[in-house]
C-alpha positions in Angstrom: -14.0 -6.7 -4.5 -15.4 -10.1 -5.5 -16.0 -12.5 -2.7 -15.1 -16.2 -3.1 -11.5 -15.5 -4.2 -8.8 -17.3 -2.4 -7.6 -15.3 0.5 -4.0 -14.1 0.6 -3.6 -16.3 3.7 -4.3 -19.4 1.6 -0.5 -19.4 1.3 -0.8 -22.0 4.0 -3.3 -24.3 2.2 -3.2 -26.7 -0.8 -1.1 -29.5 -2.1 2.0 -30.2 0.0 5.4 -29.2 -1.5 7.1 -29.3 1.9 5.1 -31.5 4.3 4.6 -35.0 5.8 6.2 -36.7 2.8 9.5 -34.8 3.3 12.4 -36.4 5.1 12.3 -35.7 8.8 15.7 -34.0 8.9 14.5 -31.5 6.3 11.3 -30.8 8.3 13.4 -30.2 11.4 15.2 -27.4 9.6 12.0 -25.4 9.6 10.9 -26.2 13.2 9.7 -23.3 15.3 12.2 -21.8 17.8 10.1 -22.6 20.8 12.9 -21.5 23.1 12.4 -17.9 22.2 10.3 -16.1 24.9 7.9 -13.2 24.7 4.7 -12.7 22.8 4.2 -15.2 20.0 2.3 -14.4 16.9 1.3 -16.5 13.9 1.6 -15.5 10.3 -2.1 -15.1 10.0 -2.3 -13.0 13.1 0.5 -10.8 11.8 -1.3 -10.1 8.6 -4.6 -9.4 10.5 -2.8 -6.9 12.9 -1.0 -5.2 10.0 -4.3 -4.6 8.2 -5.6 -2.7 11.2 -2.6 -1.1 12.7 -0.1 -0.4 9.9 0.2 3.3 9.3 -0.1 3.0 5.5 -3.4 1.2 5.9 -4.6 3.9 8.4 -3.6 6.7 6.0 -5.3 4.9 3.1 -8.5 4.7 5.1 -8.3 8.4 5.8 -7.8 9.1 2.1 -10.9 7.0 1.3 -12.9 9.1 3.7 -11.6 12.3 2.1 -12.8 11.2 -1.3 -16.2 10.4 0.2 -16.4 13.9 1.6 -15.4 15.4 -1.8 -18.4 13.5 -3.4 -20.7 15.0 -0.8 -19.3 18.4 -1.6 -19.8 17.9 -5.3 -23.4 16.8 -4.9 -24.2 20.0 -3.0 -24.2 21.8 -6.4 -27.4 20.1 -7.3 -29.2 22.1 -4.6 -30.0 25.9 -4.4 -27.8 28.1 -2.2 -29.2 30.3 0.5 -27.3 32.8 2.5 -28.0 35.5 5.1 -26.0 38.6 4.5 -25.7 41.7 6.7 -23.7 44.9 6.4 -23.3 48.1 8.5 -21.7 51.2 7.0 -20.6 54.3 8.8 -20.1 57.4 6.7 -16.8 59.0 7.8 -17.4 61.8 5.2 -20.7 62.0 3.5 -21.0 62.2 -0.3 -21.9 65.6 -1.8 -23.6 66.8 -4.9 -22.9 70.0 -6.7 -25.9 72.4 -7.0 -26.0 74.5 -10.1 -26.9 78.1 -10.2 -30.4 77.3 -11.4 -31.1 75.0 -8.5 -34.0 76.1 -6.2 -31.6 75.6 -3.3 -29.1 77.9 -4.7 -25.6 77.1 -6.0 -23.0 75.3 -4.0 -22.6 71.7 -2.6 -25.0 69.6 -0.5 -24.3 66.5 1.6 -26.4 63.4 0.8 -27.0 60.2 2.6 -27.1 59.3 6.3 -24.3 58.6 8.8 -25.5 55.0 9.4 -26.6 52.5 6.8 -27.9 49.0 7.6 -28.6 46.2 5.2 -29.6 42.6 5.9 -31.3 40.0 3.8 -31.8 36.5 2.5 -30.1 35.7 -0.9 -30.9 32.6 -2.9 -29.6 31.3 -6.2 -30.0 28.1 -8.2 -28.1 27.0 -11.3 -30.5 25.7 -13.9 -27.9 24.9 -16.6 -24.1 25.1 -16.6 -23.1 23.1 -19.7 -22.8 19.8 -17.7 -20.2 21.2 -15.3 -22.2 20.2 -12.2 -23.1 16.7 -13.5 -19.6 15.9 -14.6 -18.1 17.2 -11.3 -20.3 14.8 -9.5 -19.2 12.0 -11.8 -15.6 12.9 -11.2 -16.1 12.8 -7.5 -17.7 9.4 -7.8 -14.6 8.2 -9.6 -12.6 9.7 -6.7 -14.6 7.7 -4.2 -13.9 4.5 -6.1 -10.3 5.5 -6.2 -10.2 5.7 -2.5 -11.7 2.2 -2.2 -9.3 0.6 -4.6 -6.3 2.6 -3.1 -7.2 1.2 0.3 -7.4 -2.3 -1.2 -4.1 -1.9 -3.0 -2.4 -0.7 0.2 -3.9 -3.7 2.1 -2.6 -6.0 -0.6 0.9 -4.5 -0.5 1.1 -4.5 3.3 -0.2 -8.1 3.5 2.4 -9.3 1.0 5.2 -7.4 2.9 4.1 -9.0 6.2 4.1 -12.5 4.7 7.5 -11.9 3.2 8.9 -10.6 6.5 7.5 -13.7 8.2 9.3 -15.9 5.8 12.5 -13.9 6.2 12.2 -14.8 9.9 11.6 -18.5 9.2 14.4 -18.5 6.6 16.8 -17.0 9.2 15.7 -19.5 11.8 16.4 -22.4 9.4 19.8 -20.9 8.6 20.6 -20.8 12.3 19.9 -24.5 12.5 21.9 -25.2 9.3 25.0 -23.3 10.6 24.7 -24.6 14.2 24.6 -28.1 12.9 27.6 -27.3 10.6 29.4 -25.9 13.6 28.5 -28.9 15.8 29.8 -31.4 13.2 33.0 -29.4 12.7 33.6 -29.3 16.5 33.0 -33.1 16.7 35.5 -33.6 13.9 38.0 -31.4 15.8 37.5 -33.6 18.8 38.1 -36.7 16.7 41.2 -35.1 15.1 42.6 -34.3 18.6 42.0 -37.8 19.8 43.7 -39.3 16.8 46.6 -36.8 17.3 47.1 -38.0 20.8 47.1 -41.6 19.5 49.6 -40.7 16.9 47.2 -41.4 14.1 46.9 -37.8 12.9 49.2 -34.9 12.4 49.2 -31.6 14.2 48.3 -30.0 10.8 45.1 -32.0 10.7 44.1 -30.6 14.1 45.1 -27.1 13.1 43.1 -27.2 9.9 40.0 -28.4 11.7 40.3 -25.7 14.3 40.5 -23.1 11.6 37.4 -24.6 10.0 35.5 -24.3 13.3 36.6 -20.7 13.7 35.4 -19.9 10.2 31.9 -21.4 10.8 31.3 -19.5 14.1 30.7 -16.1 12.4 28.1 -17.8 10.1 26.1 -18.8 13.2 26.3 -15.3 14.7 25.2 -13.7 11.4 22.2 -16.1 11.1 21.1 -15.2 14.6 21.5 -11.5 13.8 19.3 -11.9 10.7 16.7 -13.7 12.8 16.5 -10.8 15.2 16.4 -8.3 12.3 13.6 -10.2 10.7 11.5 -9.9 13.9 12.5 -6.3 14.2 11.2 -5.4 10.8 8.0 -7.5 11.5 7.4 -5.3 14.6 8.0 -2.2 12.5 5.3 -3.1 9.9 2.9 -4.1 12.7 3.5 -0.6 14.2 5.0 -2.1 17.4 7.9 -0.7 19.4 11.3 -2.2 18.3 11.9 -3.4 21.9 8.6 -5.3 22.2 9.3 -8.9 22.8 7.2 -10.0 19.9 8.3 -13.1 17.9 6.9 -15.1 15.1 5.7 -18.7 15.7 5.1 -21.2 12.9 4.9 -24.9 12.0 6.4 -26.7 9.0 2.9 -26.8 7.5 3.2 -23.0 7.1 5.6 -23.7 4.2 3.0 -25.5 2.1 2.7 -24.6 -1.5 -0.7 -25.0 -3.2 -1.3 -26.0 -6.8 -1.2 -23.0 -9.1 -3.9 -22.3 -11.7 -3.0 -22.3 -15.4 -1.1 -19.2 -16.5 -4.0 -17.9 -18.7 -6.4 -18.2 -15.7 -4.0 -16.2 -13.6 -3.8 -13.5 -16.3 -7.6 -13.3 -16.3 -7.8 -13.0 -12.6 -5.2 -10.3 -12.5 -7.1 -8.2 -15.0 -10.3 -8.7 -13.1 -9.1 -8.2 -9.6 -5.8 -6.3 -9.4 -6.3 -3.0 -7.7 -3.5 -1.2 -9.5 -5.4 -1.9 -12.8 -8.6 -0.6 -11.3 -6.7 2.6 -10.2 -5.2 3.1 -13.6 -8.6 2.8 -15.3 -10.1 5.2 -12.7 -7.4 7.7 -13.4 -8.3 7.5 -17.1 -12.0 8.0 -16.2 -11.2 11.0 -14.0 -9.2 12.6 -16.9 -12.2 12.0 -19.2 -14.6 13.8 -16.9 -12.1 16.6 -16.4 -12.2 17.1 -20.2 -15.9 17.5 -20.0 -15.8 19.9 -17.1 -13.4 22.3 -18.9 -15.4 22.0 -22.1 -18.4 23.4 -20.2 -16.5 26.7 -20.1 -17.7 27.2 -23.7 -21.3 26.7 -22.7 -23.8 29.3 -21.3 -25.0 29.2 -17.8 -28.5 29.9 -16.6 -29.4 30.5 -13.0 -32.3 31.8 -10.9 -31.7 34.3 -8.2 -33.8 36.1 -5.5 -33.4 38.2 -2.4 -35.5 39.6 0.4 -33.6 42.5 2.0 -34.0 44.9 5.0 -32.6 48.4 4.4 -32.2 51.2 6.9 -30.4 54.5 7.3 -30.2 56.9 10.3 -28.3 60.0 11.0 -27.7 58.9 14.6 -28.2 55.6 16.4 -30.3 52.6 15.4 -33.4 52.7 13.3 -36.4 53.7 15.6 -39.3 54.5 13.3 -40.7 52.9 10.2 -39.6 55.9 8.3 -36.0 54.8 9.0 -36.2 51.4 7.2 -37.9 49.5 4.4 -38.0 46.0 2.9 -37.1 45.2 -0.6 -37.4 42.0 -2.7 -36.1 40.9 -6.1 -36.2 37.8 -8.3 -34.9 37.0 -11.7 -33.1 34.9 -14.2 -29.4 35.3 -15.1 -28.0 34.2 -18.4 -24.2 34.3 -19.1 -22.5 33.3 -22.3 -18.7 33.5 -22.6 -17.8 35.2 -26.0 -14.1 35.7 -25.8 -11.5 34.7 -23.2 -8.3 34.9 -25.2 -8.3 31.1 -26.0 -8.0 30.2 -22.3 -10.8 27.6 -22.3 -9.6 26.0 -25.6 -6.1 25.7 -24.2 -7.5 24.0 -21.0 -9.5 21.6 -23.1 -6.4 20.7 -25.2 -4.4 20.2 -22.0 -7.1 17.9 -20.4 -7.5 15.9 -23.6 -3.7 15.2 -23.7 -3.8 14.2 -20.0 -6.6 11.8 -20.9 -4.6 10.3 -23.6 -1.7 9.9 -21.2 -3.8 8.1 -18.7 -5.2 5.7 -21.3 -1.6 5.0 -22.3 -0.7 4.4 -18.6 -3.7 2.0 -18.3 -2.6 0.0 -21.4 0.9 -0.2 -20.0 -0.4 -1.3 -16.6 -2.3 -4.1 -18.3 0.9 -5.3 -20.0 3.0 -4.9 -16.8 0.5 -6.9 -14.8 0.8 -9.8 -17.2 4.6 -9.6 -17.0 4.5 -9.6 -13.2 2.2 -12.5 -13.1 4.4 -14.5 -15.5 7.6 -13.5 -13.5 6.1 -14.6 -10.2 4.7 -17.8 -11.7 8.1 -18.7 -13.3 9.8 -18.1 -9.9 7.3 -20.2 -8.1 7.5 -23.2 -10.5 11.3 -23.0 -10.6 11.4 -23.0 -6.8 8.9 -25.9 -6.6 11.2 -27.9 -9.0 14.2 -27.1 -6.8 12.4 -28.2 -3.7 11.5 -31.6 -5.2 15.1 -31.9 -6.5 16.8 -31.0 -3.2 14.6 -32.4 -0.5 15.9 -35.9 -0.8 19.5 -34.8 -1.0 19.4 -33.5 2.6 19.1 -37.0 4.1 21.4 -38.5 1.5 24.1 -36.1 2.4 23.8 -37.0 6.1 23.9 -40.7 5.3 27.1 -40.1 3.3 28.6 -38.1 6.2 27.8 -41.0 8.6 29.5 -43.5 6.3 32.5 -41.2 5.9 32.8 -40.8 9.6 32.9 -44.6 10.1 35.5 -44.9 7.4 37.6 -42.0 8.9 37.5 -43.7 12.3 38.6 -46.9 10.7 41.4 -45.2 9.0 39.9 -45.7 5.5 39.1 -42.1 4.8 41.1 -38.9 5.1 40.3 -35.7 6.9 39.8 -34.0 3.5 37.2 -36.6 2.5 35.4 -36.1 5.9 35.4 -32.4 5.4 34.0 -32.7 1.9 31.1 -34.8 3.3 30.5 -32.3 6.0 30.5 -29.4 3.4 28.0 -31.4 1.3 25.6 -31.7 4.2 25.8 -27.9 4.8 25.5 -27.2 1.1 22.5 -29.4 0.6 20.8 -27.9 3.7 21.4 -24.4 2.3 20.1 -25.2 -1.1 17.0 -26.8 0.3 16.2 -24.0 2.7 16.8 -21.5 -0.1 14.4 -23.4 -2.4 11.6 -23.5 0.2 12.1 -19.8 1.0 12.0 -18.8 -2.6 8.9 -20.8 -3.2 7.1 -19.2 -0.3 8.1 -15.6 -1.3 7.3 -16.4 -5.0 3.8 -17.5 -4.0 3.3 -14.3 -2.0 4.4 -12.3 -5.1 2.1 -14.3 -7.3 -0.9 -13.7 -5.1 -0.2 -10.0 -5.1 0.3 -10.0 -8.9 -3.1 -11.6 -9.5 -4.8 -9.3 -7.0 -5.9 -12.0 -4.5 -8.4 -10.6 -2.1 -7.4 -10.1 1.5 -9.9 -10.3 4.4 
């Protein structure tokens, strides 16, 4: 992993798209819910905890260690093997030989061997040549070790992206609570105005009834937004490997919604190809298939090995060996050569199979390269579109409120109808929703873009 890349957490740095230059009413929509009790955690802390506690990361770390152990096991074939072997045999029925009529001992049958046979010794072997099987097995294991590294990195990237998106789900739900609570508050205020006008004879009972229905229709929206806020925190606890009943809540500032400048699209393509762990994994899968072809091809090759042993041999009729006449030592050494001549086409079939698998993996790698560019372009388009919507809608939030204030004054003066007042109220709610949605879309699109280009996580 190259150092010096922008951290995934740089989501919070860069040129402001939602910051100090934004209207105050828009900034208040994304204010932290300080009234929520319990343990508070920032987005950066949430990512850090997930990278250490999330079960997917823990399992990926274990997988990496497994691959490292496999490499150690493969390297062991470079060394000679040495074993201590021992056997004891008890003759339940001794073997016999048939004595012919011309035997000095006469005709008939005679038992041979002893009741107890003992054998123990050191056996050594060392493969001198195996057609490249050992060498390529080690290379394959090295590819496996790299696969473990990049798999861990890929899981970390995925978990970090998911954590960031869960955090923005929470922030988005919090903003919706404020939007709908404000909508409800204004509707209740209008209801009070309508009732006052009704008592003065300046409004009909129908106006009061319509406004009451409007209030009752908005109240479920507030409840739904609050439920989504709790669900967002629940899913955040889940990915952090915390109990669902833990009083753990996200804390943030409006500055956490900053959007940095994005690099040119061609530069993002280049970074994705250089850094994205999925592409590394796809290339390693092709490399592994290549070495598997070489390993099965070695089945056509001869093998050459050294062997030797130093063995204790003993035999007794009863009990353990007692005298030197009961046992003796033997030793052997030699070279073994083996050349497969015919195996019914088994090796050739295995080679064909592995070659096809290699071609498949290369095709998968080329497809992964193409898909990576598509994902980068998709996330980049979403980010730029969201950035444009933010700029287009951020000023509308205050304009809608100014229009509502003006319509309220006209309504109180009898110059505007209840319908006009409700339209102005709906415009405030709609502009808030569009702005909140644009900011949320921008934040999640940036998280997707950073994942798509393989931004390094710490």
